[in-house]
C-alpha positions in Angstrom: -143.4 58.1 176.2 -139.9 57.5 175.2 -138.6 56.1 172.1 -135.4 54.0 172.8 -133.1 52.9 170.0 -131.2 49.5 170.5 -128.0 48.9 168.4 -126.3 45.6 168.5 -122.4 45.8 168.0 -120.7 42.5 167.5 -116.9 43.1 167.8 -117.1 43.9 171.4 -120.6 42.0 172.2 -122.4 44.9 173.4 -125.7 46.8 172.9 -125.8 50.7 172.7 -129.0 52.2 174.1 -130.1 55.7 172.9 -133.0 57.9 173.2 -134.5 59.1 169.8 -136.1 62.7 169.5 -139.4 62.1 167.6 -139.5 65.7 166.6 -135.9 66.3 165.5 -134.3 63.0 165.0 -131.5 63.7 167.6 -130.1 60.7 169.4 -128.8 60.8 173.2 -126.9 58.0 174.5 -128.1 56.4 177.4 -126.1 53.2 178.1 -123.7 50.6 176.7 -124.9 47.1 178.0 -122.2 44.2 177.6 -123.6 40.9 176.6 -122.2 38.5 179.3 -120.6 35.3 179.0 -119.0 35.9 175.5 -115.6 34.3 174.9 -115.2 35.2 171.5 -117.4 37.9 169.3 -119.4 36.9 166.3 -120.3 38.3 163.0 -123.6 40.0 164.1 -126.0 40.2 167.3 -129.5 39.5 166.1 -132.0 40.9 168.4 -135.8 40.7 169.2 -138.2 42.4 171.3 -141.0 40.8 173.4 -144.3 41.7 172.5 -145.0 43.6 175.7 -141.8 45.7 174.9 -140.5 44.4 178.5 -137.5 42.5 177.3 -135.0 42.6 174.6 -133.1 39.2 173.6 -129.8 39.3 172.0 -128.2 36.3 170.1 -124.5 35.8 169.7 -122.9 34.3 166.6 -119.7 33.7 168.2 -118.9 31.3 171.2 -120.7 30.4 173.2 -123.8 30.2 171.1 -126.5 32.0 173.3 -129.5 34.2 173.6 -129.1 36.9 176.1 -132.3 38.1 178.0 -132.4 41.7 179.1 -135.2 43.4 180.9 -136.1 46.9 179.6 -136.4 49.5 182.4 -139.8 50.8 181.8 -139.0 54.7 182.2 -135.6 55.0 180.5 -135.3 52.0 178.4 -131.9 50.8 180.1 -131.0 47.1 179.8 -130.5 44.7 183.0 -129.3 41.3 182.1 -131.8 38.7 183.4 -130.4 35.2 182.2 -128.8 33.7 179.2 -130.0 30.3 177.5 -128.4 28.2 174.7 -128.9 28.3 171.1 -128.7 25.4 168.8 -126.4 27.1 166.6 -125.1 30.3 165.3 -128.5 32.4 164.2 -128.5 34.9 161.7 -131.9 35.9 162.7 -134.4 35.8 166.0 -137.9 36.7 166.8 -140.4 36.1 169.4 -144.0 34.6 168.5 -147.1 36.9 169.3 -147.4 35.5 172.9 -143.7 36.0 173.8 -143.4 32.4 175.1 -141.2 31.3 172.3 -138.0 32.4 170.4 -137.8 31.4 167.0 -134.3 31.3 165.2 -133.0 30.7 161.5 -129.3 29.5 161.3 -127.2 30.4 158.2 -124.3 28.3 158.9 -126.1 25.5 160.4 -129.0 25.4 157.8 -131.6 25.1 160.7 -135.0 26.5 162.2 -135.2 26.4 165.7 -137.8 27.0 168.7 -136.5 27.9 172.0 -139.3 28.2 175.0 -139.0 31.4 176.8 -139.9 30.6 180.7 -139.9 32.4 182.8 -139.9 35.8 180.7 -136.6 36.8 180.0 -135.1 33.5 180.3 -134.6 31.3 177.1 -134.4 27.6 177.5 -132.9 25.0 175.3 -134.2 24.4 171.8 -137.4 22.3 171.9 -137.3 21.6 168.2 -134.7 21.9 165.7 -135.5 21.5 161.9 -132.4 20.7 159.7 -131.9 20.9 156.0 -132.9 24.7 155.6 -129.8 25.7 153.6 -128.5 29.0 154.7 -131.6 30.1 156.6 -131.0 33.9 157.1 -134.5 35.2 158.8 -137.4 34.1 160.4 -140.8 36.1 160.8 -144.1 35.2 162.1 -147.3 36.9 160.7 -149.7 39.1 162.7 -152.1 36.4 163.4 -149.4 34.4 165.1 -150.4 31.2 162.7 -147.6 31.1 160.1 -143.7 31.5 160.2 -141.8 32.7 157.2 -138.0 31.6 156.5 -135.9 32.5 153.4 -133.1 30.3 152.7 -130.2 31.6 150.4 -129.0 28.3 149.7 -132.0 27.1 147.5 -133.8 30.4 146.6 -137.0 29.5 148.6 -139.1 31.0 151.3 -140.3 28.4 153.4 -143.6 28.2 154.9 -144.6 26.9 158.5 -147.8 26.5 160.5 -147.2 27.5 164.0 -149.1 26.2 166.9 -149.1 28.9 169.9 -150.0 26.6 172.4 -147.0 24.2 172.1 -144.5 26.3 170.0 -144.3 23.5 167.3 -143.6 24.5 163.5 -145.0 22.1 161.0 -144.3 22.4 157.3 -147.2 24.2 155.5 -148.9 22.9 152.3 -147.1 23.6 150.0 -144.0 24.1 152.2 -142.2 26.7 150.2 -142.2 28.9 147.1 -139.1 29.5 145.0 -138.4 33.2 144.5 -136.0 33.3 141.7 -132.8 31.4 140.7 -129.8 32.8 142.3 -131.7 35.4 144.1 -130.5 34.5 147.5 -133.6 35.3 149.7 -132.2 37.0 152.9 -134.5 39.2 154.7 -138.3 39.9 154.6 -141.0 42.3 155.6 -144.6 41.9 155.9 -146.7 44.8 154.6 -148.9 46.2 157.6 -152.1 45.2 155.5 -151.0 41.6 155.8 -151.6 40.7 152.2 -148.1 41.2 150.9 -144.7 39.9 151.7 -141.3 41.5 150.6 -138.2 39.5 150.3 -134.9 41.0 149.6 -132.4 39.0 147.6 -129.0 39.3 148.9 -127.3 37.8 145.6 -129.4 39.6 142.9 -130.1 42.9 144.9 -133.7 43.0 144.1 -136.9 43.2 146.3 -139.4 40.3 145.4 -143.0 41.0 146.2 -145.2 38.2 147.0 -148.8 38.2 147.6 -149.8 36.3 150.8 -152.7 34.4 151.9 -152.7 34.5 155.7 -155.3 32.2 156.0 -153.7 29.4 154.3 -150.1 30.6 154.6 -149.6 30.5 150.7 -147.2 33.0 148.8 -147.3 33.7 144.9 -144.8 35.9 143.3 -146.2 39.3 141.9 -143.2 41.4 141.0 -139.3 41.8 141.1 -137.7 45.3 141.2 -134.0 46.0 141.7 -132.8 47.9 145.0 -129.3 48.6 143.2 -128.2 52.3 142.3 -128.0 53.3 139.0 -124.7 52.4 137.3 -123.9 49.6 139.9 -121.4 47.0 139.0 -120.2 44.1 141.2 -121.8 41.7 143.8 -124.8 43.5 145.3 -124.5 42.0 148.8 -128.2 43.5 149.7 -129.0 43.1 153.4 -132.0 44.4 155.1 -135.5 45.5 154.2 -138.4 47.3 156.2 -141.8 48.9 155.5 -142.9 52.2 157.2 -145.6 51.5 159.5 -148.4 53.1 157.4 -147.4 50.9 154.5 -146.6 53.7 151.9 -142.9 53.1 151.6 -140.4 50.5 151.6 -136.6 50.7 152.0 -133.7 48.2 151.4 -130.1 48.3 152.3 -127.3 47.5 149.7 -123.9 46.9 151.5 -121.7 47.0 148.5 -122.8 50.3 147.5 -123.6 51.7 150.9 -126.9 52.8 149.7 -130.6 52.9 150.8 -133.1 52.1 148.1 -136.5 53.8 148.6 -139.8 52.7 146.9 -143.5 53.9 147.0 -145.9 51.1 147.7 -149.0 51.0 145.6 -151.9 50.9 148.2 -154.1 48.4 146.1 -151.6 46.1 144.6 -148.7 46.4 147.0 -146.3 46.5 144.1 -143.2 49.0 144.2 -142.1 52.0 142.3 -138.5 52.9 142.7 -137.8 56.5 144.1 -133.9 56.2 143.8 -130.9 55.4 146.3 -129.3 57.5 149.1 -125.8 57.2 150.5 -125.7 56.0 153.9 -123.2 54.4 156.2 -120.5 52.0 155.0 -121.4 48.6 154.7 -125.2 49.2 155.9 -126.2 45.6 157.1 -129.1 46.5 159.6 -131.6 49.4 159.8 -135.0 50.3 160.9 -137.8 52.7 160.9 -139.5 54.3 163.9 -143.3 53.9 164.7 -144.0 57.3 163.4 -142.4 56.5 159.9 -140.4 59.9 159.9 -136.8 58.4 160.8 -134.9 55.7 159.3 -131.9 54.7 161.4 -128.9 52.8 159.5 -125.8 51.0 161.2 -122.4 50.9 159.2 -120.7 47.8 159.9 -117.1 49.3 158.7 -117.8 53.2 159.7 -118.9 52.2 163.0 -121.6 54.9 163.2 -125.4 55.2 162.9 -127.0 57.6 160.5 -130.4 59.1 161.1 -132.3 59.9 157.8 -135.3 61.9 157.6 -138.3 60.3 155.6 -140.1 63.1 153.6 -143.6 62.7 154.2 -144.9 63.5 150.8 -142.3 61.7 148.9 -140.9 58.9 150.8 -137.3 60.3 149.8 -134.6 60.1 152.3 -133.6 63.7 153.5 -131.5 65.1 156.2 -128.7 62.9 157.7 -127.1 63.0 161.0 -124.4 60.5 162.1 -123.5 59.2 165.4 -120.4 57.3 166.5 -121.2 53.6 167.8 -119.4 50.7 168.8 -117.4 48.2 166.6 -119.6 46.5 163.9 -123.0 47.9 164.5 -125.2 45.6 162.6 -128.7 45.3 164.1 -131.0 48.2 165.1 -134.4 47.8 167.2 -136.4 50.9 168.0 -139.1 50.5 170.9 -141.7 53.0 172.2 -141.7 52.3 175.9 -145.2 51.4 177.1 
């Protein structure tokens, strides 16, 4: 089984494909796949992997606004462009639902939440549902049961909750339709705990991780804890970016662009609350990062250093140890890690 890393690089509208050695953490370049049909590059390249790991979808935030579907070669992870479909606006985040039949999107500048059908596999069709009035929507995630969708909106400091109809792909506001995180927090990205009972929301503006209890049956959220992801002595505007939990649920990490650091936290196994483990330096302006399925390697992309760092996660403590750097394309900003089936 091969582990493949996909890094979206916005400035030249391309995806870098690499193999990850799960024993040593070394990366080997495999391919640079251009995103076809792009007239002007955008700020980022949000990506989503189909549940069966056969397709990679890449959104563009330049012109034209589209989602490119790539088939993943099963033996090597190389990408082959299948088709591109229109997006309703510039998407900050895209994700497939659990069936792989729908592509869900969150538009930051368009203040929209959208649903595009995927039919046939690899081919994104025009949006079938566009929900306006979601100010600065920046991420979209669906729960493990494929029943509820969460969307953080920076513009009103809320996490919005929708019920999802897997048969039709339709989103309906839940009851209640949202929960306020904290004033001026700027909720940006979020991560579900593998256990399903907690959601971790990263505030771009306050540089904090907000821990929310999650009732998966009803789709309800309730705030439990707020803990800073900023390094000691930090001054200025945080500009926090991304958040991920290790597959075993023991540790959580958050990136802060302004300090070019990764904050580490231990996760309480019973309550889901966080204990800070300190911050580690990483690439310059780390917008996107991810953790491999073994929970041993964290890969962080630097938008301004144009590199990718591989950090080893110490198994006992969760702290970030050895760091290796690899050159990437211009403005690497999104990282997906796939274990080939």
